[in-house]
PDB file of N, CA, C and O in Angstrom:
ATOM      1  N   UNK A   1     -13.923 -11.317  -3.578  1.00  0.00           N
ATOM      2  CA  UNK A   1     -14.518 -10.119  -2.996  1.00  0.00           C
ATOM      3  C   UNK A   1     -14.396 -10.142  -1.479  1.00  0.00           C
ATOM      4  O   UNK A   1     -14.129  -9.111  -0.861  1.00  0.00           O
ATOM      5  N   UNK A   2     -14.589 -11.299  -0.883  1.00  0.00           N
ATOM      6  CA  UNK A   2     -14.560 -11.379   0.578  1.00  0.00           C
ATOM      7  C   UNK A   2     -13.150 -11.228   1.135  1.00  0.00           C
ATOM      8  O   UNK A   2     -12.981 -10.779   2.269  1.00  0.00           O
ATOM      9  N   UNK A   3     -12.153 -11.591   0.366  1.00  0.00           N
ATOM     10  CA  UNK A   3     -10.765 -11.503   0.835  1.00  0.00           C
ATOM     11  C   UNK A   3     -10.170 -10.106   0.636  1.00  0.00           C
ATOM     12  O   UNK A   3      -9.185  -9.753   1.285  1.00  0.00           O
ATOM     13  N   UNK A   4     -10.759  -9.322  -0.248  1.00  0.00           N
ATOM     14  CA  UNK A   4     -10.183  -8.018  -0.562  1.00  0.00           C
ATOM     15  C   UNK A   4     -10.135  -7.058   0.622  1.00  0.00           C
ATOM     16  O   UNK A   4      -9.119  -6.383   0.787  1.00  0.00           O
ATOM     17  N   UNK A   5     -11.169  -6.954   1.456  1.00  0.00           N
ATOM     18  CA  UNK A   5     -11.055  -6.029   2.593  1.00  0.00           C
ATOM     19  C   UNK A   5      -9.875  -6.353   3.511  1.00  0.00           C
ATOM     20  O   UNK A   5      -9.199  -5.447   3.999  1.00  0.00           O
ATOM     21  N   UNK A   6      -9.632  -7.626   3.743  1.00  0.00           N
ATOM     22  CA  UNK A   6      -8.484  -8.016   4.568  1.00  0.00           C
ATOM     23  C   UNK A   6      -7.174  -7.664   3.875  1.00  0.00           C
ATOM     24  O   UNK A   6      -6.235  -7.196   4.520  1.00  0.00           O
ATOM     25  N   UNK A   7      -7.104  -7.883   2.576  1.00  0.00           N
ATOM     26  CA  UNK A   7      -5.900  -7.553   1.809  1.00  0.00           C
ATOM     27  C   UNK A   7      -5.656  -6.049   1.819  1.00  0.00           C
ATOM     28  O   UNK A   7      -4.522  -5.599   1.982  1.00  0.00           O
ATOM     29  N   UNK A   8      -6.715  -5.282   1.644  1.00  0.00           N
ATOM     30  CA  UNK A   8      -6.596  -3.822   1.659  1.00  0.00           C
ATOM     31  C   UNK A   8      -6.130  -3.343   3.031  1.00  0.00           C
ATOM     32  O   UNK A   8      -5.286  -2.452   3.124  1.00  0.00           O
ATOM     33  N   UNK A   9      -6.666  -3.921   4.074  1.00  0.00           N
ATOM     34  CA  UNK A   9      -6.256  -3.553   5.426  1.00  0.00           C
ATOM     35  C   UNK A   9      -4.771  -3.845   5.648  1.00  0.00           C
ATOM     36  O   UNK A   9      -4.060  -3.036   6.243  1.00  0.00           O
ATOM     37  N   UNK A  10      -4.311  -4.982   5.178  1.00  0.00           N
ATOM     38  CA  UNK A  10      -2.898  -5.349   5.324  1.00  0.00           C
ATOM     39  C   UNK A  10      -2.003  -4.398   4.521  1.00  0.00           C
ATOM     40  O   UNK A  10      -0.947  -3.982   4.996  1.00  0.00           O
ATOM     41  N   UNK A  11      -2.430  -4.062   3.315  1.00  0.00           N
ATOM     42  CA  UNK A  11      -1.661  -3.130   2.492  1.00  0.00           C
ATOM     43  C   UNK A  11      -1.581  -1.756   3.151  1.00  0.00           C
ATOM     44  O   UNK A  11      -0.527  -1.122   3.149  1.00  0.00           O
ATOM     45  N   UNK A  12      -2.699  -1.300   3.713  1.00  0.00           N
ATOM     46  CA  UNK A  12      -2.710  -0.006   4.382  1.00  0.00           C
ATOM     47  C   UNK A  12      -1.788  -0.008   5.599  1.00  0.00           C
ATOM     48  O   UNK A  12      -1.111   0.985   5.863  1.00  0.00           O
ATOM     49  N   UNK A  13      -1.756  -1.103   6.331  1.00  0.00           N
ATOM     50  CA  UNK A  13      -0.864  -1.216   7.487  1.00  0.00           C
ATOM     51  C   UNK A  13       0.601  -1.197   7.042  1.00  0.00           C
ATOM     52  O   UNK A  13       1.432  -0.533   7.662  1.00  0.00           O
ATOM     53  N   UNK A  14       0.913  -1.923   5.974  1.00  0.00           N
ATOM     54  CA  UNK A  14       2.274  -1.926   5.440  1.00  0.00           C
ATOM     55  C   UNK A  14       2.675  -0.536   4.951  1.00  0.00           C
ATOM     56  O   UNK A  14       3.798  -0.082   5.173  1.00  0.00           O
ATOM     57  N   UNK A  15       1.741   0.125   4.287  1.00  0.00           N
ATOM     58  CA  UNK A  15       1.983   1.471   3.775  1.00  0.00           C
ATOM     59  C   UNK A  15       2.268   2.437   4.923  1.00  0.00           C
ATOM     60  O   UNK A  15       3.182   3.258   4.838  1.00  0.00           O
ATOM     61  N   UNK A  16       1.495   2.338   5.980  1.00  0.00           N
ATOM     62  CA  UNK A  16       1.703   3.199   7.141  1.00  0.00           C
ATOM     63  C   UNK A  16       3.081   2.957   7.769  1.00  0.00           C
ATOM     64  O   UNK A  16       3.762   3.898   8.179  1.00  0.00           O
ATOM     65  N   UNK A  17       3.472   1.703   7.836  1.00  0.00           N
ATOM     66  CA  UNK A  17       4.774   1.363   8.416  1.00  0.00           C
ATOM     67  C   UNK A  17       5.916   1.973   7.586  1.00  0.00           C
ATOM     68  O   UNK A  17       6.866   2.521   8.144  1.00  0.00           O
ATOM     69  N   UNK A  18       5.818   1.877   6.273  1.00  0.00           N
ATOM     70  CA  UNK A  18       6.849   2.432   5.405  1.00  0.00           C
ATOM     71  C   UNK A  18       6.869   3.951   5.521  1.00  0.00           C
ATOM     72  O   UNK A  18       7.941   4.557   5.551  1.00  0.00           O
ATOM     73  N   UNK A  19       5.699   4.566   5.585  1.00  0.00           N
ATOM     74  CA  UNK A  19       5.637   6.014   5.726  1.00  0.00           C
ATOM     75  C   UNK A  19       6.265   6.468   7.045  1.00  0.00           C
ATOM     76  O   UNK A  19       6.933   7.501   7.090  1.00  0.00           O
ATOM     77  N   UNK A  20       6.057   5.714   8.098  1.00  0.00           N
ATOM     78  CA  UNK A  20       6.676   6.045   9.383  1.00  0.00           C
ATOM     79  C   UNK A  20       8.192   5.955   9.284  1.00  0.00           C
ATOM     80  O   UNK A  20       8.908   6.811   9.804  1.00  0.00           O
ATOM     81  N   UNK A  21       8.673   4.922   8.620  1.00  0.00           N
ATOM     82  CA  UNK A  21      10.119   4.781   8.456  1.00  0.00           C
ATOM     83  C   UNK A  21      10.696   5.943   7.653  1.00  0.00           C
ATOM     84  O   UNK A  21      11.770   6.457   7.963  1.00  0.00           O
ATOM     85  N   UNK A  22       9.967   6.346   6.620  1.00  0.00           N
ATOM     86  CA  UNK A  22      10.435   7.452   5.783  1.00  0.00           C
ATOM     87  C   UNK A  22      10.361   8.800   6.508  1.00  0.00           C
ATOM     88  O   UNK A  22      11.043   9.747   6.116  1.00  0.00           O
ATOM     89  N   UNK A  23       9.556   8.894   7.541  1.00  0.00           N
ATOM     90  CA  UNK A  23       9.452  10.153   8.277  1.00  0.00           C
ATOM     91  C   UNK A  23      10.477  10.258   9.410  1.00  0.00           C
ATOM     92  O   UNK A  23      10.528  11.271  10.108  1.00  0.00           O
ATOM     93  N   UNK A  24      11.281   9.228   9.593  1.00  0.00           N
ATOM     94  CA  UNK A  24      12.297   9.218  10.644  1.00  0.00           C
ATOM     95  C   UNK A  24      13.542   9.969  10.159  1.00  0.00           C
ATOM     96  O   UNK A  24      14.177   9.551   9.192  1.00  0.00           O
ATOM     97  N   UNK A  25      13.892  11.071  10.822  1.00  0.00           N
ATOM     98  CA  UNK A  25      15.072  11.840  10.398  1.00  0.00           C
ATOM     99  C   UNK A  25      16.368  11.021  10.413  1.00  0.00           C
ATOM    100  O   UNK A  25      17.270  11.287   9.619  1.00  0.00           O
ATOM    101  N   UNK A  26      16.468  10.048  11.291  1.00  0.00           N
ATOM    102  CA  UNK A  26      17.676   9.227  11.372  1.00  0.00           C
ATOM    103  C   UNK A  26      17.924   8.475  10.062  1.00  0.00           C
ATOM    104  O   UNK A  26      19.071   8.207   9.702  1.00  0.00           O
ATOM    105  N   UNK A  27      16.858   8.140   9.362  1.00  0.00           N
ATOM    106  CA  UNK A  27      16.993   7.448   8.078  1.00  0.00           C
ATOM    107  C   UNK A  27      17.804   8.295   7.100  1.00  0.00           C
ATOM    108  O   UNK A  27      18.658   7.779   6.378  1.00  0.00           O
ATOM    109  N   UNK A  28      17.531   9.584   7.085  1.00  0.00           N
ATOM    110  CA  UNK A  28      18.178  10.472   6.128  1.00  0.00           C
ATOM    111  C   UNK A  28      19.614  10.812   6.536  1.00  0.00           C
ATOM    112  O   UNK A  28      20.435  11.187   5.699  1.00  0.00           O
ATOM    113  N   UNK A  29      19.899  10.678   7.808  1.00  0.00           N
ATOM    114  CA  UNK A  29      21.279  10.872   8.258  1.00  0.00           C
ATOM    115  C   UNK A  29      22.146   9.716   7.782  1.00  0.00           C
ATOM    116  O   UNK A  29      23.307   9.904   7.419  1.00  0.00           O
ATOM    117  N   UNK A  30      21.575   8.532   7.787  1.00  0.00           N
ATOM    118  CA  UNK A  30      22.305   7.361   7.299  1.00  0.00           C
ATOM    119  C   UNK A  30      22.389   7.404   5.779  1.00  0.00           C
ATOM    120  O   UNK A  30      23.396   7.016   5.186  1.00  0.00           O
ATOM    121  N   UNK A  31      21.292   7.892   5.149  1.00  0.00           N
ATOM    122  CA  UNK A  31      21.259   8.060   3.701  1.00  0.00           C
ATOM    123  C   UNK A  31      21.380   6.754   2.930  1.00  0.00           C
ATOM    124  O   UNK A  31      21.277   5.659   3.483  1.00  0.00           O
ATOM    125  N   UNK A  32      21.598   6.915   1.656  1.00  0.00           N
ATOM    126  CA  UNK A  32      21.926   5.784   0.820  1.00  0.00           C
ATOM    127  C   UNK A  32      20.802   4.929   0.305  1.00  0.00           C
ATOM    128  O   UNK A  32      19.683   5.386   0.072  1.00  0.00           O
ATOM    129  N   UNK A  33      21.137   3.675   0.137  1.00  0.00           N
ATOM    130  CA  UNK A  33      20.282   2.697  -0.534  1.00  0.00           C
ATOM    131  C   UNK A  33      18.976   2.433   0.205  1.00  0.00           C
ATOM    132  O   UNK A  33      17.952   2.182  -0.430  1.00  0.00           O
ATOM    133  N   UNK A  34      18.993   2.486   1.522  1.00  0.00           N
ATOM    134  CA  UNK A  34      17.778   2.180   2.301  1.00  0.00           C
ATOM    135  C   UNK A  34      16.644   3.145   1.958  1.00  0.00           C
ATOM    136  O   UNK A  34      15.486   2.735   1.883  1.00  0.00           O
ATOM    137  N   UNK A  35      16.961   4.407   1.753  1.00  0.00           N
ATOM    138  CA  UNK A  35      15.944   5.395   1.382  1.00  0.00           C
ATOM    139  C   UNK A  35      15.324   5.021   0.045  1.00  0.00           C
ATOM    140  O   UNK A  35      14.102   5.038  -0.107  1.00  0.00           O
ATOM    141  N   UNK A  36      16.162   4.684  -0.918  1.00  0.00           N
ATOM    142  CA  UNK A  36      15.665   4.292  -2.244  1.00  0.00           C
ATOM    143  C   UNK A  36      14.775   3.059  -2.158  1.00  0.00           C
ATOM    144  O   UNK A  36      13.734   2.987  -2.811  1.00  0.00           O
ATOM    145  N   UNK A  37      15.193   2.086  -1.345  1.00  0.00           N
ATOM    146  CA  UNK A  37      14.394   0.868  -1.189  1.00  0.00           C
ATOM    147  C   UNK A  37      13.025   1.185  -0.597  1.00  0.00           C
ATOM    148  O   UNK A  37      12.006   0.687  -1.074  1.00  0.00           O
ATOM    149  N   UNK A  38      13.006   2.010   0.436  1.00  0.00           N
ATOM    150  CA  UNK A  38      11.733   2.355   1.077  1.00  0.00           C
ATOM    151  C   UNK A  38      10.839   3.159   0.141  1.00  0.00           C
ATOM    152  O   UNK A  38       9.624   2.963   0.124  1.00  0.00           O
ATOM    153  N   UNK A  39      11.428   4.057  -0.635  1.00  0.00           N
ATOM    154  CA  UNK A  39      10.640   4.827  -1.592  1.00  0.00           C
ATOM    155  C   UNK A  39      10.032   3.926  -2.661  1.00  0.00           C
ATOM    156  O   UNK A  39       8.888   4.122  -3.069  1.00  0.00           O
ATOM    157  N   UNK A  40      10.801   2.938  -3.114  1.00  0.00           N
ATOM    158  CA  UNK A  40      10.271   1.991  -4.098  1.00  0.00           C
ATOM    159  C   UNK A  40       9.180   1.131  -3.482  1.00  0.00           C
ATOM    160  O   UNK A  40       8.157   0.874  -4.117  1.00  0.00           O
ATOM    161  N   UNK A  41       9.390   0.687  -2.255  1.00  0.00           N
ATOM    162  CA  UNK A  41       8.371  -0.098  -1.558  1.00  0.00           C
ATOM    163  C   UNK A  41       7.093   0.718  -1.407  1.00  0.00           C
ATOM    164  O   UNK A  41       5.993   0.196  -1.587  1.00  0.00           O
ATOM    165  N   UNK A  42       7.237   1.989  -1.079  1.00  0.00           N
ATOM    166  CA  UNK A  42       6.079   2.871  -0.940  1.00  0.00           C
ATOM    167  C   UNK A  42       5.314   2.955  -2.255  1.00  0.00           C
ATOM    168  O   UNK A  42       4.090   2.822  -2.272  1.00  0.00           O
ATOM    169  N   UNK A  43       6.025   3.175  -3.352  1.00  0.00           N
ATOM    170  CA  UNK A  43       5.363   3.246  -4.667  1.00  0.00           C
ATOM    171  C   UNK A  43       4.661   1.933  -5.012  1.00  0.00           C
ATOM    172  O   UNK A  43       3.538   1.934  -5.514  1.00  0.00           O
ATOM    173  N   UNK A  44       5.327   0.822  -4.739  1.00  0.00           N
ATOM    174  CA  UNK A  44       4.743  -0.489  -5.030  1.00  0.00           C
ATOM    175  C   UNK A  44       3.472  -0.729  -4.214  1.00  0.00           C
ATOM    176  O   UNK A  44       2.467  -1.203  -4.742  1.00  0.00           O
ATOM    177  N   UNK A  45       3.528  -0.397  -2.929  1.00  0.00           N
ATOM    178  CA  UNK A  45       2.355  -0.582  -2.068  1.00  0.00           C
ATOM    179  C   UNK A  45       1.203   0.314  -2.492  1.00  0.00           C
ATOM    180  O   UNK A  45       0.048  -0.112  -2.497  1.00  0.00           O
ATOM    181  N   UNK A  46       1.515   1.558  -2.849  1.00  0.00           N
ATOM    182  CA  UNK A  46       0.460   2.472  -3.304  1.00  0.00           C
ATOM    183  C   UNK A  46      -0.205   1.942  -4.568  1.00  0.00           C
ATOM    184  O   UNK A  46      -1.427   2.014  -4.701  1.00  0.00           O
ATOM    185  N   UNK A  47       0.583   1.412  -5.493  1.00  0.00           N
ATOM    186  CA  UNK A  47       0.032   0.851  -6.729  1.00  0.00           C
ATOM    187  C   UNK A  47      -0.809  -0.385  -6.440  1.00  0.00           C
ATOM    188  O   UNK A  47      -1.896  -0.544  -6.994  1.00  0.00           O
ATOM    189  N   UNK A  48      -0.312  -1.249  -5.584  1.00  0.00           N
ATOM    190  CA  UNK A  48      -1.048  -2.462  -5.246  1.00  0.00           C
ATOM    191  C   UNK A  48      -2.358  -2.130  -4.531  1.00  0.00           C
ATOM    192  O   UNK A  48      -3.382  -2.772  -4.766  1.00  0.00           O
ATOM    193  N   UNK A  49      -2.317  -1.132  -3.665  1.00  0.00           N
ATOM    194  CA  UNK A  49      -3.518  -0.711  -2.953  1.00  0.00           C
ATOM    195  C   UNK A  49      -4.540  -0.115  -3.921  1.00  0.00           C
ATOM    196  O   UNK A  49      -5.735  -0.393  -3.819  1.00  0.00           O
ATOM    197  N   UNK A  50      -4.069   0.697  -4.850  1.00  0.00           N
ATOM    198  CA  UNK A  50      -4.946   1.277  -5.861  1.00  0.00           C
ATOM    199  C   UNK A  50      -5.612   0.183  -6.699  1.00  0.00           C
ATOM    200  O   UNK A  50      -6.805   0.257  -6.996  1.00  0.00           O
ATOM    201  N   UNK A  51      -4.839  -0.823  -7.072  1.00  0.00           N
ATOM    202  CA  UNK A  51      -5.365  -1.944  -7.844  1.00  0.00           C
ATOM    203  C   UNK A  51      -6.399  -2.729  -7.035  1.00  0.00           C
ATOM    204  O   UNK A  51      -7.432  -3.134  -7.567  1.00  0.00           O
ATOM    205  N   UNK A  52      -6.122  -2.939  -5.768  1.00  0.00           N
ATOM    206  CA  UNK A  52      -7.049  -3.681  -4.908  1.00  0.00           C
ATOM    207  C   UNK A  52      -8.367  -2.935  -4.755  1.00  0.00           C
ATOM    208  O   UNK A  52      -9.437  -3.540  -4.819  1.00  0.00           O
ATOM    209  N   UNK A  53      -8.292  -1.617  -4.552  1.00  0.00           N
ATOM    210  CA  UNK A  53      -9.520  -0.822  -4.447  1.00  0.00           C
ATOM    211  C   UNK A  53     -10.326  -0.870  -5.746  1.00  0.00           C
ATOM    212  O   UNK A  53     -11.550  -1.006  -5.717  1.00  0.00           O
ATOM    213  N   UNK A  54      -9.643  -0.759  -6.874  1.00  0.00           N
ATOM    214  CA  UNK A  54     -10.332  -0.814  -8.164  1.00  0.00           C
ATOM    215  C   UNK A  54     -10.993  -2.173  -8.364  1.00  0.00           C
ATOM    216  O   UNK A  54     -12.116  -2.254  -8.863  1.00  0.00           O
ATOM    217  N   UNK A  55     -10.307  -3.223  -7.982  1.00  0.00           N
ATOM    218  CA  UNK A  55     -10.864  -4.579  -8.120  1.00  0.00           C
ATOM    219  C   UNK A  55     -12.084  -4.738  -7.220  1.00  0.00           C
ATOM    220  O   UNK A  55     -13.095  -5.310  -7.629  1.00  0.00           O
ATOM    221  N   UNK A  56     -11.986  -4.230  -5.995  1.00  0.00           N
ATOM    222  CA  UNK A  56     -13.097  -4.310  -5.044  1.00  0.00           C
ATOM    223  C   UNK A  56     -14.324  -3.574  -5.592  1.00  0.00           C
ATOM    224  O   UNK A  56     -15.442  -4.087  -5.537  1.00  0.00           O
ATOM    225  N   UNK A  57     -14.103  -2.375  -6.118  1.00  0.00           N
ATOM    226  CA  UNK A  57     -15.213  -1.602  -6.688  1.00  0.00           C
ATOM    227  C   UNK A  57     -15.841  -2.333  -7.869  1.00  0.00           C
ATOM    228  O   UNK A  57     -17.064  -2.362  -8.003  1.00  0.00           O
ATOM    229  N   UNK A  58     -15.019  -2.916  -8.713  1.00  0.00           N
ATOM    230  CA  UNK A  58     -15.532  -3.642  -9.876  1.00  0.00           C
ATOM    231  C   UNK A  58     -16.345  -4.857  -9.444  1.00  0.00           C
ATOM    232  O   UNK A  58     -17.411  -5.117 -10.001  1.00  0.00           O
ATOM    233  N   UNK A  59     -15.855  -5.595  -8.465  1.00  0.00           N
ATOM    234  CA  UNK A  59     -16.585  -6.769  -7.993  1.00  0.00           C
ATOM    235  C   UNK A  59     -17.884  -6.382  -7.298  1.00  0.00           C
ATOM    236  O   UNK A  59     -18.894  -7.071  -7.443  1.00  0.00           O
ATOM    237  N   UNK A  60     -17.867  -5.298  -6.555  1.00  0.00           N
ATOM    238  CA  UNK A  60     -19.100  -4.843  -5.915  1.00  0.00           C
ATOM    239  C   UNK A  60     -20.134  -4.411  -6.954  1.00  0.00           C
ATOM    240  O   UNK A  60     -21.328  -4.670  -6.802  1.00  0.00           O
ATOM    241  N   UNK A  61     -19.666  -3.760  -7.995  1.00  0.00           N
ATOM    242  CA  UNK A  61     -20.568  -3.344  -9.066  1.00  0.00           C
ATOM    243  C   UNK A  61     -21.203  -4.562  -9.729  1.00  0.00           C
ATOM    244  O   UNK A  61     -22.391  -4.552 -10.051  1.00  0.00           O
ATOM    245  N   UNK A  62     -20.410  -5.606  -9.932  1.00  0.00           N
ATOM    246  CA  UNK A  62     -20.945  -6.836 -10.536  1.00  0.00           C
ATOM    247  C   UNK A  62     -21.977  -7.500  -9.634  1.00  0.00           C
ATOM    248  O   UNK A  62     -22.991  -8.002 -10.119  1.00  0.00           O
ATOM    249  N   UNK A  63     -21.730  -7.509  -8.330  1.00  0.00           N
ATOM    250  CA  UNK A  63     -22.682  -8.163  -7.423  1.00  0.00           C
ATOM    251  C   UNK A  63     -23.981  -7.373  -7.347  1.00  0.00           C
ATOM    252  O   UNK A  63     -25.037  -7.957  -7.103  1.00  0.00           O
ATOM    253  N   UNK A  64     -23.928  -6.061  -7.549  1.00  0.00           N
ATOM    254  CA  UNK A  64     -25.157  -5.257  -7.550  1.00  0.00           C
ATOM    255  C   UNK A  64     -25.993  -5.523  -8.798  1.00  0.00           C
ATOM    256  O   UNK A  64     -27.214  -5.368  -8.774  1.00  0.00           O
ATOM    257  N   UNK A  65     -25.345  -5.919  -9.874  1.00  0.00           N
ATOM    258  CA  UNK A  65     -26.063  -6.198 -11.115  1.00  0.00           C
ATOM    259  C   UNK A  65     -26.796  -7.536 -11.068  1.00  0.00           C
ATOM    260  O   UNK A  65     -27.742  -7.758 -11.824  1.00  0.00           O
ATOM    261  N   UNK A  66     -26.362  -8.410 -10.193  1.00  0.00           N
ATOM    262  CA  UNK A  66     -26.965  -9.750 -10.149  1.00  0.00           C
ATOM    263  C   UNK A  66     -28.318  -9.739  -9.516  1.00  0.00           C
ATOM    264  O   UNK A  66     -28.956 -10.786  -9.404  1.00  0.00           O
TER     265      UNK A  66
END
């Protein structure tokens, strides 16, 4: 539970970095595989972040029951 906020913060920072890269018009001029890689990374980070938030909520709920 104590490590999750730091993990979530790191995931959010990584997600922001990927989103910035995807918003760069130069990326689309180059085209190709890099776009696909960044889109997959974005999906993976979003899923991992969603899982981390769900885990955090579940652990907080358990600590409230104690």
